[in-house]
mmCIF file of the N, C-alpha and C atoms, coordinates in Angstrom:
data_MODEL
# 
_entry.id   MODEL 
# 
loop_
_atom_site.group_PDB 
_atom_site.id 
_atom_site.type_symbol 
_atom_site.label_atom_id 
_atom_site.label_alt_id 
_atom_site.label_comp_id 
_atom_site.label_asym_id 
_atom_site.label_entity_id 
_atom_site.label_seq_id 
_atom_site.pdbx_PDB_ins_code 
_atom_site.Cartn_x 
_atom_site.Cartn_y 
_atom_site.Cartn_z 
_atom_site.occupancy 
_atom_site.B_iso_or_equiv 
_atom_site.pdbx_formal_charge 
_atom_site.auth_seq_id 
_atom_site.auth_comp_id 
_atom_site.auth_asym_id 
_atom_site.auth_atom_id 
_atom_site.pdbx_PDB_model_num 
ATOM 1   N N  . MET A 1 1  ? 14.488  1.759  2.420   1.00 0.00 ? 1  MET A N  1 
ATOM 2   C CA . MET A 1 1  ? 13.546  2.522  3.205   1.00 0.00 ? 1  MET A CA 1 
ATOM 3   C C  . MET A 1 1  ? 13.148  1.688  4.429   1.00 0.00 ? 1  MET A C  1 
ATOM 4   N N  . ALA A 1 2  ? 13.319  2.241  5.600   1.00 0.00 ? 2  ALA A N  1 
ATOM 5   C CA . ALA A 1 2  ? 12.968  1.557  6.839   1.00 0.00 ? 2  ALA A CA 1 
ATOM 6   C C  . ALA A 1 2  ? 11.463  1.644  7.080   1.00 0.00 ? 2  ALA A C  1 
ATOM 7   N N  . LYS A 1 3  ? 10.890  0.558  7.557   1.00 0.00 ? 3  LYS A N  1 
ATOM 8   C CA . LYS A 1 3  ? 9.466   0.535  7.876   1.00 0.00 ? 3  LYS A CA 1 
ATOM 9   C C  . LYS A 1 3  ? 9.290   0.883  9.344   1.00 0.00 ? 3  LYS A C  1 
ATOM 10  N N  . ASP A 1 4  ? 8.280   1.690  9.661   1.00 0.00 ? 4  ASP A N  1 
ATOM 11  C CA . ASP A 1 4  ? 8.034   2.049  11.051  1.00 0.00 ? 4  ASP A CA 1 
ATOM 12  C C  . ASP A 1 4  ? 7.142   1.002  11.717  1.00 0.00 ? 4  ASP A C  1 
ATOM 13  N N  . ILE A 1 5  ? 6.799   1.221  12.981  1.00 0.00 ? 5  ILE A N  1 
ATOM 14  C CA . ILE A 1 5  ? 6.034   0.227  13.734  1.00 0.00 ? 5  ILE A CA 1 
ATOM 15  C C  . ILE A 1 5  ? 4.589   0.105  13.251  1.00 0.00 ? 5  ILE A C  1 
ATOM 16  N N  . PHE A 1 6  ? 4.118   1.068  12.456  1.00 0.00 ? 6  PHE A N  1 
ATOM 17  C CA . PHE A 1 6  ? 2.737   1.046  11.983  1.00 0.00 ? 6  PHE A CA 1 
ATOM 18  C C  . PHE A 1 6  ? 2.568   0.315  10.654  1.00 0.00 ? 6  PHE A C  1 
ATOM 19  N N  . HIS A 1 7  ? 3.652   0.005  9.987   1.00 0.00 ? 7  HIS A N  1 
ATOM 20  C CA . HIS A 1 7  ? 3.582   -0.559 8.639   1.00 0.00 ? 7  HIS A CA 1 
ATOM 21  C C  . HIS A 1 7  ? 2.772   -1.861 8.596   1.00 0.00 ? 7  HIS A C  1 
ATOM 22  N N  . ASP A 1 8  ? 3.175   -2.845 9.365   1.00 0.00 ? 8  ASP A N  1 
ATOM 23  C CA . ASP A 1 8  ? 2.492   -4.142 9.313   1.00 0.00 ? 8  ASP A CA 1 
ATOM 24  C C  . ASP A 1 8  ? 1.045   -4.083 9.795   1.00 0.00 ? 8  ASP A C  1 
ATOM 25  N N  . PRO A 1 9  ? 0.718   -3.380 10.910  1.00 0.00 ? 9  PRO A N  1 
ATOM 26  C CA . PRO A 1 9  ? -0.694  -3.283 11.305  1.00 0.00 ? 9  PRO A CA 1 
ATOM 27  C C  . PRO A 1 9  ? -1.572  -2.589 10.262  1.00 0.00 ? 9  PRO A C  1 
ATOM 28  N N  . VAL A 1 10 ? -1.060  -1.541 9.628   1.00 0.00 ? 10 VAL A N  1 
ATOM 29  C CA . VAL A 1 10 ? -1.835  -0.840 8.600   1.00 0.00 ? 10 VAL A CA 1 
ATOM 30  C C  . VAL A 1 10 ? -2.056  -1.748 7.395   1.00 0.00 ? 10 VAL A C  1 
ATOM 31  N N  . LYS A 1 11 ? -1.004  -2.436 6.980   1.00 0.00 ? 11 LYS A N  1 
ATOM 32  C CA . LYS A 1 11 ? -1.109  -3.348 5.842   1.00 0.00 ? 11 LYS A CA 1 
ATOM 33  C C  . LYS A 1 11 ? -2.121  -4.460 6.129   1.00 0.00 ? 11 LYS A C  1 
ATOM 34  N N  . LEU A 1 12 ? -2.054  -5.042 7.320   1.00 0.00 ? 12 LEU A N  1 
ATOM 35  C CA . LEU A 1 12 ? -2.978  -6.110 7.699   1.00 0.00 ? 12 LEU A CA 1 
ATOM 36  C C  . LEU A 1 12 ? -4.426  -5.600 7.754   1.00 0.00 ? 12 LEU A C  1 
ATOM 37  N N  . ALA A 1 13 ? -4.626  -4.399 8.307   1.00 0.00 ? 13 ALA A N  1 
ATOM 38  C CA . ALA A 1 13 ? -5.974  -3.827 8.386   1.00 0.00 ? 13 ALA A CA 1 
ATOM 39  C C  . ALA A 1 13 ? -6.556  -3.587 6.995   1.00 0.00 ? 13 ALA A C  1 
ATOM 40  N N  . LEU A 1 14 ? -5.740  -3.088 6.077   1.00 0.00 ? 14 LEU A N  1 
ATOM 41  C CA . LEU A 1 14 ? -6.209  -2.879 4.707   1.00 0.00 ? 14 LEU A CA 1 
ATOM 42  C C  . LEU A 1 14 ? -6.598  -4.201 4.048   1.00 0.00 ? 14 LEU A C  1 
ATOM 43  N N  . GLN A 1 15 ? -5.772  -5.219 4.235   1.00 0.00 ? 15 GLN A N  1 
ATOM 44  C CA . GLN A 1 15 ? -6.064  -6.523 3.644   1.00 0.00 ? 15 GLN A CA 1 
ATOM 45  C C  . GLN A 1 15 ? -7.337  -7.120 4.229   1.00 0.00 ? 15 GLN A C  1 
ATOM 46  N N  . LYS A 1 16 ? -7.553  -6.984 5.525   1.00 0.00 ? 16 LYS A N  1 
ATOM 47  C CA . LYS A 1 16 ? -8.764  -7.506 6.153   1.00 0.00 ? 16 LYS A CA 1 
ATOM 48  C C  . LYS A 1 16 ? -10.011 -6.774 5.662   1.00 0.00 ? 16 LYS A C  1 
ATOM 49  N N  . ASP A 1 17 ? -9.854  -5.525 5.251   1.00 0.00 ? 17 ASP A N  1 
ATOM 50  C CA . ASP A 1 17 ? -10.979 -4.728 4.768   1.00 0.00 ? 17 ASP A CA 1 
ATOM 51  C C  . ASP A 1 17 ? -11.219 -4.928 3.268   1.00 0.00 ? 17 ASP A C  1 
ATOM 52  N N  . GLY A 1 18 ? -10.465 -5.829 2.642   1.00 0.00 ? 18 GLY A N  1 
ATOM 53  C CA . GLY A 1 18 ? -10.704 -6.151 1.242   1.00 0.00 ? 18 GLY A CA 1 
ATOM 54  C C  . GLY A 1 18 ? -9.803  -5.438 0.257   1.00 0.00 ? 18 GLY A C  1 
ATOM 55  N N  . TRP A 1 19 ? -8.786  -4.746 0.729   1.00 0.00 ? 19 TRP A N  1 
ATOM 56  C CA . TRP A 1 19 ? -7.850  -4.053 -0.152  1.00 0.00 ? 19 TRP A CA 1 
ATOM 57  C C  . TRP A 1 19 ? -6.772  -5.017 -0.616  1.00 0.00 ? 19 TRP A C  1 
ATOM 58  N N  . ILE A 1 20 ? -6.277  -4.795 -1.809  1.00 0.00 ? 20 ILE A N  1 
ATOM 59  C CA . ILE A 1 20 ? -5.187  -5.594 -2.370  1.00 0.00 ? 20 ILE A CA 1 
ATOM 60  C C  . ILE A 1 20 ? -3.943  -4.714 -2.384  1.00 0.00 ? 20 ILE A C  1 
ATOM 61  N N  . ILE A 1 21 ? -2.886  -5.161 -1.714  1.00 0.00 ? 21 ILE A N  1 
ATOM 62  C CA . ILE A 1 21 ? -1.628  -4.415 -1.689  1.00 0.00 ? 21 ILE A CA 1 
ATOM 63  C C  . ILE A 1 21 ? -0.921  -4.679 -3.015  1.00 0.00 ? 21 ILE A C  1 
ATOM 64  N N  . THR A 1 22 ? -0.710  -3.624 -3.787  1.00 0.00 ? 22 THR A N  1 
ATOM 65  C CA . THR A 1 22 ? -0.102  -3.778 -5.105  1.00 0.00 ? 22 THR A CA 1 
ATOM 66  C C  . THR A 1 22 ? 1.399   -3.546 -5.079  1.00 0.00 ? 22 THR A C  1 
ATOM 67  N N  . HIS A 1 23 ? 1.873   -2.662 -4.193  1.00 0.00 ? 23 HIS A N  1 
ATOM 68  C CA . HIS A 1 23 ? 3.298   -2.374 -4.072  1.00 0.00 ? 23 HIS A CA 1 
ATOM 69  C C  . HIS A 1 23 ? 3.627   -2.086 -2.609  1.00 0.00 ? 23 HIS A C  1 
ATOM 70  N N  . ASP A 1 24 ? 4.764   -2.568 -2.168  1.00 0.00 ? 24 ASP A N  1 
ATOM 71  C CA . ASP A 1 24 ? 5.179   -2.363 -0.779  1.00 0.00 ? 24 ASP A CA 1 
ATOM 72  C C  . ASP A 1 24 ? 6.690   -2.257 -0.707  1.00 0.00 ? 24 ASP A C  1 
ATOM 73  N N  . PRO A 1 25 ? 7.287   -1.129 -0.838  1.00 0.00 ? 25 PRO A N  1 
ATOM 74  C CA . PRO A 1 25 ? 6.766   0.206  -1.137  1.00 0.00 ? 25 PRO A CA 1 
ATOM 75  C C  . PRO A 1 25 ? 6.626   0.417  -2.644  1.00 0.00 ? 25 PRO A C  1 
ATOM 76  N N  . TYR A 1 26 ? 6.037   1.536  -3.005  1.00 0.00 ? 26 TYR A N  1 
ATOM 77  C CA . TYR A 1 26 ? 5.862   1.908  -4.402  1.00 0.00 ? 26 TYR A CA 1 
ATOM 78  C C  . TYR A 1 26 ? 6.934   2.928  -4.764  1.00 0.00 ? 26 TYR A C  1 
ATOM 79  N N  . ARG A 1 27 ? 7.804   2.592  -5.708  1.00 0.00 ? 27 ARG A N  1 
ATOM 80  C CA . ARG A 1 27 ? 8.912   3.468  -6.075  1.00 0.00 ? 27 ARG A CA 1 
ATOM 81  C C  . ARG A 1 27 ? 8.579   4.268  -7.333  1.00 0.00 ? 27 ARG A C  1 
ATOM 82  N N  . LEU A 1 28 ? 8.795   5.559  -7.251  1.00 0.00 ? 28 LEU A N  1 
ATOM 83  C CA . LEU A 1 28 ? 8.632   6.450  -8.401  1.00 0.00 ? 28 LEU A CA 1 
ATOM 84  C C  . LEU A 1 28 ? 9.984   7.058  -8.726  1.00 0.00 ? 28 LEU A C  1 
ATOM 85  N N  . ARG A 1 29 ? 10.277  7.190  -10.005 1.00 0.00 ? 29 ARG A N  1 
ATOM 86  C CA . ARG A 1 29 ? 11.499  7.870  -10.421 1.00 0.00 ? 29 ARG A CA 1 
ATOM 87  C C  . ARG A 1 29 ? 11.112  9.263  -10.881 1.00 0.00 ? 29 ARG A C  1 
ATOM 88  N N  . TYR A 1 30 ? 11.765  10.251 -10.326 1.00 0.00 ? 30 TYR A N  1 
ATOM 89  C CA . TYR A 1 30 ? 11.539  11.646 -10.711 1.00 0.00 ? 30 TYR A CA 1 
ATOM 90  C C  . TYR A 1 30 ? 12.894  12.233 -11.054 1.00 0.00 ? 30 TYR A C  1 
ATOM 91  N N  . GLY A 1 31 ? 13.195  12.268 -12.342 1.00 0.00 ? 31 GLY A N  1 
ATOM 92  C CA . GLY A 1 31 ? 14.530  12.699 -12.768 1.00 0.00 ? 31 GLY A CA 1 
ATOM 93  C C  . GLY A 1 31 ? 15.563  11.696 -12.294 1.00 0.00 ? 31 GLY A C  1 
ATOM 94  N N  . VAL A 1 32 ? 16.483  12.149 -11.486 1.00 0.00 ? 32 VAL A N  1 
ATOM 95  C CA . VAL A 1 32 ? 17.505  11.249 -10.946 1.00 0.00 ? 32 VAL A CA 1 
ATOM 96  C C  . VAL A 1 32 ? 17.164  10.805 -9.527  1.00 0.00 ? 32 VAL A C  1 
ATOM 97  N N  . ALA A 1 33 ? 16.064  11.312 -8.977  1.00 0.00 ? 33 ALA A N  1 
ATOM 98  C CA . ALA A 1 33 ? 15.678  10.989 -7.603  1.00 0.00 ? 33 ALA A CA 1 
ATOM 99  C C  . ALA A 1 33 ? 14.667  9.848  -7.577  1.00 0.00 ? 33 ALA A C  1 
ATOM 100 N N  . ASP A 1 34 ? 14.744  9.035  -6.545  1.00 0.00 ? 34 ASP A N  1 
ATOM 101 C CA . ASP A 1 34 ? 13.747  8.006  -6.284  1.00 0.00 ? 34 ASP A CA 1 
ATOM 102 C C  . ASP A 1 34 ? 12.838  8.497  -5.162  1.00 0.00 ? 34 ASP A C  1 
ATOM 103 N N  . ILE A 1 35 ? 11.533  8.332  -5.355  1.00 0.00 ? 35 ILE A N  1 
ATOM 104 C CA . ILE A 1 35 ? 10.555  8.698  -4.347  1.00 0.00 ? 35 ILE A CA 1 
ATOM 105 C C  . ILE A 1 35 ? 9.814   7.421  -3.968  1.00 0.00 ? 35 ILE A C  1 
ATOM 106 N N  . TYR A 1 36 ? 9.714   7.161  -2.675  1.00 0.00 ? 36 TYR A N  1 
ATOM 107 C CA . TYR A 1 36 ? 9.041   5.948  -2.212  1.00 0.00 ? 36 TYR A CA 1 
ATOM 108 C C  . TYR A 1 36 ? 7.751   6.307  -1.503  1.00 0.00 ? 36 TYR A C  1 
ATOM 109 N N  . ILE A 1 37 ? 6.681   5.633  -1.903  1.00 0.00 ? 37 ILE A N  1 
ATOM 110 C CA . ILE A 1 37 ? 5.386   5.784  -1.264  1.00 0.00 ? 37 ILE A CA 1 
ATOM 111 C C  . ILE A 1 37 ? 5.186   4.571  -0.374  1.00 0.00 ? 37 ILE A C  1 
ATOM 112 N N  . TYR A 1 38 ? 4.688   4.804  0.831   1.00 0.00 ? 38 TYR A N  1 
ATOM 113 C CA . TYR A 1 38 ? 4.545   3.801  1.877   1.00 0.00 ? 38 TYR A CA 1 
ATOM 114 C C  . TYR A 1 38 ? 3.928   2.491  1.376   1.00 0.00 ? 38 TYR A C  1 
ATOM 115 N N  . LEU A 1 39 ? 2.729   2.544  0.872   1.00 0.00 ? 39 LEU A N  1 
ATOM 116 C CA . LEU A 1 39 ? 2.016   1.387  0.327   1.00 0.00 ? 39 LEU A CA 1 
ATOM 117 C C  . LEU A 1 39 ? 1.182   1.843  -0.860  1.00 0.00 ? 39 LEU A C  1 
ATOM 118 N N  . ALA A 1 40 ? 1.026   0.968  -1.819  1.00 0.00 ? 40 ALA A N  1 
ATOM 119 C CA . ALA A 1 40 ? 0.074   1.198  -2.897  1.00 0.00 ? 40 ALA A CA 1 
ATOM 120 C C  . ALA A 1 40 ? -0.961  0.082  -2.809  1.00 0.00 ? 40 ALA A C  1 
ATOM 121 N N  . ALA A 1 41 ? -2.217  0.454  -2.814  1.00 0.00 ? 41 ALA A N  1 
ATOM 122 C CA . ALA A 1 41 ? -3.281  -0.537 -2.647  1.00 0.00 ? 41 ALA A CA 1 
ATOM 123 C C  . ALA A 1 41 ? -4.474  -0.150 -3.505  1.00 0.00 ? 41 ALA A C  1 
ATOM 124 N N  . GLU A 1 42 ? -5.274  -1.160 -3.816  1.00 0.00 ? 42 GLU A N  1 
ATOM 125 C CA . GLU A 1 42 ? -6.521  -0.904 -4.531  1.00 0.00 ? 42 GLU A CA 1 
ATOM 126 C C  . GLU A 1 42 ? -7.623  -1.703 -3.856  1.00 0.00 ? 42 GLU A C  1 
ATOM 127 N N  . GLU A 1 43 ? -8.798  -1.125 -3.844  1.00 0.00 ? 43 GLU A N  1 
ATOM 128 C CA . GLU A 1 43 ? -9.928  -1.775 -3.196  1.00 0.00 ? 43 GLU A CA 1 
ATOM 129 C C  . GLU A 1 43 ? -10.655 -2.655 -4.205  1.00 0.00 ? 43 GLU A C  1 
ATOM 130 N N  . ALA A 1 44 ? -10.955 -3.857 -3.791  1.00 0.00 ? 44 ALA A N  1 
ATOM 131 C CA . ALA A 1 44 ? -11.702 -4.780 -4.627  1.00 0.00 ? 44 ALA A CA 1 
ATOM 132 C C  . ALA A 1 44 ? -13.188 -4.415 -4.512  1.00 0.00 ? 44 ALA A C  1 
ATOM 133 N N  . ILE A 1 45 ? -13.692 -3.662 -5.466  1.00 0.00 ? 45 ILE A N  1 
ATOM 134 C CA . ILE A 1 45 ? -15.068 -3.139 -5.413  1.00 0.00 ? 45 ILE A CA 1 
ATOM 135 C C  . ILE A 1 45 ? -16.092 -4.272 -5.524  1.00 0.00 ? 45 ILE A C  1 
ATOM 136 N N  . ALA A 1 46 ? -15.769 -5.297 -6.273  1.00 0.00 ? 46 ALA A N  1 
ATOM 137 C CA . ALA A 1 46 ? -16.724 -6.387 -6.491  1.00 0.00 ? 46 ALA A CA 1 
ATOM 138 C C  . ALA A 1 46 ? -17.065 -7.122 -5.212  1.00 0.00 ? 46 ALA A C  1 
ATOM 139 N N  . ASN A 1 47 ? -16.208 -7.067 -4.199  1.00 0.00 ? 47 ASN A N  1 
ATOM 140 C CA . ASN A 1 47 ? -16.458 -7.776 -2.955  1.00 0.00 ? 47 ASN A CA 1 
ATOM 141 C C  . ASN A 1 47 ? -17.217 -6.954 -1.930  1.00 0.00 ? 47 ASN A C  1 
ATOM 142 N N  . LYS A 1 48 ? -17.475 -5.692 -2.202  1.00 0.00 ? 48 LYS A N  1 
ATOM 143 C CA . LYS A 1 48 ? -18.136 -4.809 -1.252  1.00 0.00 ? 48 LYS A CA 1 
ATOM 144 C C  . LYS A 1 48 ? -19.652 -4.822 -1.463  1.00 0.00 ? 48 LYS A C  1 
ATOM 145 N N  . PRO A 1 49 ? -20.427 -4.901 -0.375  1.00 0.00 ? 49 PRO A N  1 
ATOM 146 C CA . PRO A 1 49 ? -21.883 -4.802 -0.518  1.00 0.00 ? 49 PRO A CA 1 
ATOM 147 C C  . PRO A 1 49 ? -22.283 -3.371 -0.842  1.00 0.00 ? 49 PRO A C  1 
ATOM 148 N N  . LEU A 1 50 ? -23.374 -3.209 -1.565  1.00 0.00 ? 50 LEU A N  1 
ATOM 149 C CA . LEU A 1 50 ? -23.844 -1.862 -1.927  1.00 0.00 ? 50 LEU A CA 1 
ATOM 150 C C  . LEU A 1 50 ? -24.637 -1.226 -0.842  1.00 0.00 ? 50 LEU A C  1 
# 
């Protein structure tokens, strides 16, 4: 899967905002087909102020 020009800036912005990139890209198998999701990320809630 080719990455476009927005991939690295988006990834960097998410990381600076406290997100953890879990998969780059995230591959799903659906039957015999592979589906790729751009990025998988989770937000570190413990680091965010209330």
